[in-house]
Z-matrix of the N, CA and C atoms (Angstrom, degrees):
N
C 1 1.448
C 2 1.558 1 109.85
N 3 1.293 2 115.11 1 132.51
C 4 1.401 3 119.81 2 -179.97
C 5 1.543 4 111.14 3 -93.93
N 6 1.302 5 116.31 4 171.51
C 7 1.448 6 123.47 5 177.67
C 8 1.531 7 106.24 6 -101.75
N 9 1.308 8 114.56 7 163.90
C 10 1.473 9 119.98 8 -179.30
C 11 1.557 10 108.13 9 -130.98
N 12 1.283 11 117.88 10 134.65
C 13 1.461 12 123.72 11 176.91
C 14 1.513 13 110.44 12 -133.02
N 15 1.354 14 113.06 13 137.09
C 16 1.417 15 121.46 14 178.17
C 17 1.491 16 111.47 15 -161.88
N 18 1.379 17 117.57 16 166.99
C 19 1.490 18 122.95 17 176.33
C 20 1.467 19 111.11 18 -116.49
N 21 1.331 20 116.37 19 154.10
C 22 1.454 21 124.44 20 178.36
C 23 1.428 22 112.93 21 -133.66
N 24 1.337 23 122.62 22 156.99
C 25 1.440 24 127.43 23 178.77
C 26 1.555 25 111.31 24 -94.16
N 27 1.266 26 118.26 25 42.43
C 28 1.524 27 125.20 26 -178.52
C 29 1.482 28 110.82 27 -120.82
N 30 1.321 29 116.29 28 155.25
C 31 1.508 30 121.10 29 172.31
C 32 1.564 31 109.42 30 -71.40
N 33 1.250 32 115.88 31 165.52
C 34 1.522 33 120.59 32 173.73
C 35 1.528 34 111.00 33 -53.37
N 36 1.327 35 113.62 34 -52.42
C 37 1.478 36 117.31 35 -172.91
C 38 1.580 37 110.44 36 -63.18
N 39 1.339 38 116.65 37 -42.17
C 40 1.462 39 119.66 38 178.16
C 41 1.503 40 113.29 39 -65.58
N 42 1.339 41 114.68 40 -39.68
C 43 1.464 42 117.03 41 176.72
C 44 1.511 43 111.65 42 -63.65
N 45 1.276 44 121.60 43 -43.28
C 46 1.485 45 123.62 44 177.14
C 47 1.544 46 108.77 45 -64.81
N 48 1.293 47 118.93 46 -43.77
C 49 1.444 48 117.06 47 -178.66
C 50 1.582 49 110.40 48 -62.66
N 51 1.279 50 118.05 49 -37.59
C 52 1.499 51 120.36 50 -178.99
C 53 1.527 52 109.66 51 -72.98
N 54 1.294 53 119.65 52 -36.93
C 55 1.514 54 123.91 53 176.20
C 56 1.535 55 109.12 54 -61.48
N 57 1.364 56 116.75 55 -48.96
C 58 1.438 57 119.49 56 179.85
C 59 1.514 58 110.06 57 -63.24
N 60 1.316 59 119.93 58 -41.21
C 61 1.432 60 120.91 59 -177.64
C 62 1.556 61 108.83 60 -68.85
N 63 1.286 62 121.23 61 -39.89
C 64 1.436 63 121.21 62 179.64
C 65 1.514 64 117.11 63 -77.70
N 66 1.293 65 116.83 64 -33.77
C 67 1.492 66 121.16 65 -177.48
C 68 1.497 67 111.93 66 -89.88
N 69 1.354 68 116.84 67 -45.61
C 70 1.459 69 120.49 68 -175.60
C 71 1.574 70 108.94 69 -90.35
N 72 1.288 71 119.38 70 -56.49
C 73 1.495 72 120.62 71 -174.71
C 74 1.533 73 111.07 72 -69.92
N 75 1.357 74 116.90 73 -25.26
C 76 1.468 75 122.15 74 177.51
C 77 1.524 76 116.50 75 -82.60
N 78 1.313 77 117.67 76 7.89
C 79 1.452 78 119.58 77 -174.12
C 80 1.516 79 110.26 78 -142.42
N 81 1.345 80 117.31 79 147.63
C 82 1.431 81 122.41 80 174.91
C 83 1.544 82 110.86 81 -69.98
N 84 1.291 83 117.17 82 -38.37
C 85 1.472 84 122.34 83 -169.95
C 86 1.516 85 114.55 84 -108.63
N 87 1.362 86 118.67 85 -4.22
C 88 1.455 87 122.49 86 -176.91
C 89 1.489 88 110.70 87 -79.89
N 90 1.327 89 115.69 88 140.96
C 91 1.510 90 121.58 89 178.64
C 92 1.519 91 108.39 90 -150.67
N 93 1.337 92 117.06 91 147.79
C 94 1.478 93 120.86 92 172.20
C 95 1.514 94 102.10 93 -90.41
N 96 1.317 95 118.41 94 120.99
C 97 1.459 96 122.38 95 -177.62
C 98 1.523 97 112.97 96 -96.51
N 99 1.337 98 118.03 97 -22.80
C 100 1.454 99 120.14 98 176.68
C 101 1.474 100 111.53 99 -165.39
N 102 1.321 101 115.94 100 163.72
C 103 1.471 102 120.23 101 172.20
C 104 1.546 103 108.84 102 -155.36
N 105 1.350 104 115.76 103 159.88
C 106 1.414 105 122.81 104 -178.07
C 107 1.496 106 108.92 105 -139.59
N 108 1.330 107 122.64 106 132.45
C 109 1.398 108 125.52 107 -174.57
C 110 1.569 109 109.99 108 -122.58
N 111 1.304 110 115.23 109 132.47
C 112 1.507 111 120.68 110 171.15
C 113 1.584 112 104.99 111 -129.55
N 114 1.365 113 110.95 112 116.39
C 115 1.396 114 116.72 113 -178.91
C 116 1.497 115 113.18 114 -99.35
N 117 1.356 116 119.73 115 133.08
C 118 1.440 117 123.92 116 174.82
C 119 1.432 118 114.40 117 -81.61
N 120 1.312 119 115.82 118 -41.58
C 121 1.468 120 124.12 119 170.59
C 122 1.504 121 107.32 120 -157.93
N 123 1.336 122 120.27 121 -161.15
C 124 1.455 123 122.13 122 -173.08
C 125 1.504 124 113.27 123 -60.06
N 126 1.331 125 120.06 124 -28.08
C 127 1.418 126 123.24 125 -170.42
C 128 1.554 127 113.36 126 -115.73
N 129 1.326 128 116.45 127 -28.23
C 130 1.472 129 122.78 128 -175.32
C 131 1.492 130 113.74 129 -101.38
N 132 1.324 131 118.10 130 140.47
C 133 1.462 132 120.33 131 179.51
C 134 1.513 133 111.07 132 -176.75
N 135 1.356 134 112.84 133 -177.45
C 136 1.407 135 122.13 134 177.95
C 137 1.552 136 106.84 135 -129.32
N 138 1.277 137 117.88 136 134.97
C 139 1.425 138 123.06 137 177.47
C 140 1.504 139 107.26 138 -127.94
N 141 1.359 140 118.27 139 132.45
C 142 1.445 141 124.04 140 176.61
C 143 1.540 142 104.74 141 -114.16
N 144 1.281 143 116.83 142 126.52
C 145 1.468 144 123.22 143 -178.70
C 146 1.475 145 108.36 144 -117.57
N 147 1.331 146 118.89 145 144.33
C 148 1.468 147 121.82 146 173.83
C 149 1.511 148 109.10 147 -125.38
N 150 1.328 149 118.01 148 118.89
C 151 1.432 150 124.37 149 179.35
C 152 1.478 151 108.93 150 -108.35
N 153 1.345 152 117.14 151 157.84
C 154 1.458 153 123.27 152 176.53
C 155 1.532 154 107.37 153 -136.41
N 156 1.312 155 115.50 154 145.88
C 157 1.476 156 118.71 155 -178.40
C 158 1.530 157 108.57 156 -157.90
N 159 1.308 158 115.94 157 139.59
C 160 1.459 159 120.91 158 176.35
C 161 1.543 160 108.67 159 -82.70
N 162 1.365 161 115.53 160 131.43
C 163 1.459 162 120.03 161 174.36
C 164 1.518 163 106.45 162 -116.74
N 165 1.384 164 116.26 163 116.70
C 166 1.458 165 121.97 164 177.88
C 167 1.473 166 112.97 165 -55.54
N 168 1.333 167 118.39 166 -44.19
C 169 1.463 168 120.69 167 -173.78
C 170 1.506 169 110.93 168 -70.15
N 171 1.411 170 120.31 169 -22.62
C 172 1.452 171 119.47 170 177.11
C 173 1.534 172 108.80 171 -92.61
N 174 1.271 173 115.97 172 -14.89
C 175 1.513 174 122.23 173 178.23
C 176 1.525 175 112.16 174 71.30
N 177 1.355 176 117.38 175 21.06
C 178 1.443 177 119.72 176 172.88
C 179 1.536 178 109.77 177 -160.01
N 180 1.347 179 113.23 178 -171.68
C 181 1.459 180 119.63 179 -179.53
C 182 1.521 181 109.13 180 -97.98
N 183 1.323 182 114.74 181 142.12
C 184 1.467 183 122.06 182 173.58
C 185 1.456 184 111.23 183 -113.60
N 186 1.326 185 115.90 184 152.83
C 187 1.498 186 122.35 185 171.64
C 188 1.476 187 107.93 186 -105.84
N 189 1.370 188 113.31 187 150.93
C 190 1.410 189 124.54 188 173.70
C 191 1.494 190 109.63 189 -127.37
N 192 1.310 191 119.67 190 120.86
C 193 1.415 192 125.80 191 178.95
C 194 1.489 193 107.96 192 -106.78
N 195 1.346 194 117.44 193 118.80
C 196 1.408 195 126.26 194 -176.83
C 197 1.540 196 109.70 195 -118.48
N 198 1.367 197 116.22 196 125.53
C 199 1.438 198 119.16 197 174.00
C 200 1.505 199 106.77 198 -108.70
N 201 1.317 200 118.27 199 131.22
C 202 1.438 201 124.50 200 177.72
C 203 1.509 202 107.93 201 -124.09
N 204 1.373 203 115.05 202 125.97
C 205 1.484 204 115.60 203 179.44
C 206 1.554 205 107.15 204 -143.59
N 207 1.323 206 113.08 205 155.19
C 208 1.455 207 118.05 206 177.08
C 209 1.556 208 108.64 207 -136.33
N 210 1.329 209 113.52 208 36.84
C 211 1.540 210 118.83 209 -174.90
C 212 1.552 211 110.71 210 -77.68
N 213 1.296 212 119.83 211 -9.66
C 214 1.494 213 121.09 212 179.97
C 215 1.543 214 112.75 213 -116.80
N 216 1.322 215 117.58 214 26.43
C 217 1.402 216 121.05 215 175.27
C 218 1.506 217 117.33 216 85.05
N 219 1.336 218 117.33 217 6.63
C 220 1.413 219 124.88 218 174.91
C 221 1.538 220 107.78 219 -149.10
N 222 1.308 221 118.52 220 159.69
C 223 1.463 222 121.93 221 -177.26
C 224 1.562 223 106.46 222 -95.29
N 225 1.320 224 114.56 223 123.62
C 226 1.450 225 122.12 224 -179.11
C 227 1.505 226 109.87 225 -114.03
N 228 1.339 227 114.59 226 138.79
C 229 1.493 228 119.30 227 177.18
C 230 1.532 229 107.84 228 -118.38
N 231 1.282 230 115.43 229 135.18
C 232 1.521 231 122.28 230 173.23
C 233 1.597 232 102.87 231 -127.54
N 234 1.322 233 116.78 232 130.96
C 235 1.455 234 120.27 233 176.64
C 236 1.529 235 110.81 234 -137.00
N 237 1.331 236 113.02 235 149.33
C 238 1.458 237 121.03 236 171.63
C 239 1.532 238 111.00 237 -153.76
N 240 1.323 239 115.19 238 138.36
C 241 1.447 240 119.79 239 179.18
C 242 1.553 241 109.12 240 -101.28
N 243 1.341 242 114.53 241 156.15
C 244 1.428 243 120.57 242 177.27
C 245 1.499 244 111.41 243 -148.67
N 246 1.299 245 120.01 244 163.57
C 247 1.402 246 124.18 245 174.63
C 248 1.582 247 115.13 246 100.16
N 249 1.318 248 115.90 247 0.39
C 250 1.416 249 117.75 248 -177.59
C 251 1.511 250 110.51 249 -78.30
N 252 1.267 251 120.17 250 161.71
C 253 1.433 252 128.43 251 -177.72
C 254 1.495 253 112.13 252 83.93
N 255 1.360 254 113.17 253 171.71
C 256 1.387 255 120.03 254 -175.29
C 257 1.533 256 110.33 255 -131.00
N 258 1.307 257 118.70 256 148.23
C 259 1.426 258 121.66 257 177.92
C 260 1.554 259 113.98 258 61.50
N 261 1.297 260 115.40 259 -135.66
C 262 1.467 261 118.33 260 178.02
C 263 1.518 262 114.49 261 -83.01
N 264 1.365 263 117.95 262 -9.37
C 265 1.418 264 121.19 263 -178.73
C 266 1.486 265 113.13 264 -97.31
N 267 1.328 266 120.70 265 144.74
C 268 1.426 267 125.62 266 177.52
C 269 1.511 268 114.89 267 -97.53
N 270 1.310 269 116.01 268 12.74
C 271 1.475 270 117.13 269 -176.25
C 272 1.564 271 109.57 270 -76.29
N 273 1.337 272 112.95 271 121.35
C 274 1.501 273 116.96 272 -175.86
C 275 1.507 274 115.83 273 -124.23
N 276 1.266 275 114.33 274 20.18
C 277 1.558 276 122.56 275 178.89
C 278 1.516 277 112.48 276 58.57
N 279 1.325 278 118.47 277 31.40
C 280 1.526 279 123.01 278 179.30
C 281 1.482 280 115.34 279 83.56
N 282 1.325 281 117.99 280 2.06
C 283 1.497 282 120.92 281 -177.97
C 284 1.548 283 110.59 282 -64.52
N 285 1.277 284 117.30 283 -41.17
C 286 1.471 285 119.14 284 -178.94
C 287 1.508 286 114.54 285 -63.91
N 288 1.360 287 115.09 286 -39.60
C 289 1.445 288 120.34 287 178.29
C 290 1.545 289 111.54 288 -69.13
N 291 1.338 290 113.63 289 -37.22
C 292 1.462 291 117.84 290 178.16
C 293 1.542 292 109.59 291 -65.00
N 294 1.316 293 116.52 292 -42.32
C 295 1.502 294 118.11 293 -178.44
C 296 1.517 295 109.96 294 -70.19
N 297 1.336 296 117.55 295 -36.39
C 298 1.500 297 121.55 296 -179.71
C 299 1.558 298 107.50 297 -61.37
N 300 1.307 299 119.12 298 -35.63
C 301 1.420 300 123.69 299 -177.80
C 302 1.552 301 115.01 300 -85.83
N 303 1.296 302 115.61 301 -5.46
C 304 1.500 303 120.73 302 -178.26
C 305 1.580 304 111.09 303 -54.70
N 306 1.341 305 121.01 304 -47.82
C 307 1.471 306 116.38 305 178.58
C 308 1.528 307 112.86 306 -60.45
N 309 1.291 308 119.54 307 -35.23
C 310 1.470 309 122.57 308 177.07
C 311 1.494 310 110.97 309 -61.51
N 312 1.283 311 117.67 310 -44.40
C 313 1.493 312 121.28 311 179.03
C 314 1.528 313 111.87 312 -68.19
N 315 1.311 314 119.35 313 -36.44
C 316 1.419 315 123.46 314 -179.23
C 317 1.488 316 109.15 315 -68.91
N 318 1.328 317 119.22 316 -39.94
C 319 1.497 318 125.29 317 -170.85
C 320 1.555 319 111.14 318 -103.47
N 321 1.327 320 118.18 319 10.99
C 322 1.474 321 118.20 320 -171.33
C 323 1.493 322 117.72 321 -55.91
N 324 1.348 323 114.89 322 -30.31
C 325 1.482 324 118.72 323 -176.65
C 326 1.623 325 110.53 324 -75.70
N 327 1.325 326 116.25 325 -10.57
C 328 1.472 327 119.73 326 -179.50
C 329 1.500 328 113.70 327 -114.50
N 330 1.314 329 118.35 328 9.35
C 331 1.483 330 118.55 329 -179.38
C 332 1.543 331 111.28 330 -73.30
N 333 1.253 332 114.24 331 137.87
C 334 1.482 333 122.13 332 -179.08
C 335 1.513 334 109.54 333 -116.66
C-alpha cells in the first residue's frame, strides 16, 4: 500500500469537516476513531486523524491515518491505510489503496 500526498485550498477546519463528511457520514462502517491536534498559532497547525472502515472484499477492517497541516502557508494532506490482508499475507484485493485515496476523492474539487 502506498501513501498519498496532495494540497488543497481549504482551511484546516473545513478540510477536517469534509473528510469526516466523506469518510464517516458517507459510509455505513466508517468511523473516526481518534485525532490529535498540535496548533502553531490561531490558524496554523497539524492534525492527525485515524479512521477505520470495514471492507468486505478484504474481509476485515482497515485503518486510515491522515495528517493535515497548514504550517507552510497551504493545507497539505498525507494519507496511508493499513491493516489489509489476512494472516501472513498483505493481499487485500485493492481495499488498502482505495482507502488511502479516499481523502483525495473527498477533496478532489479543492486540490491545487
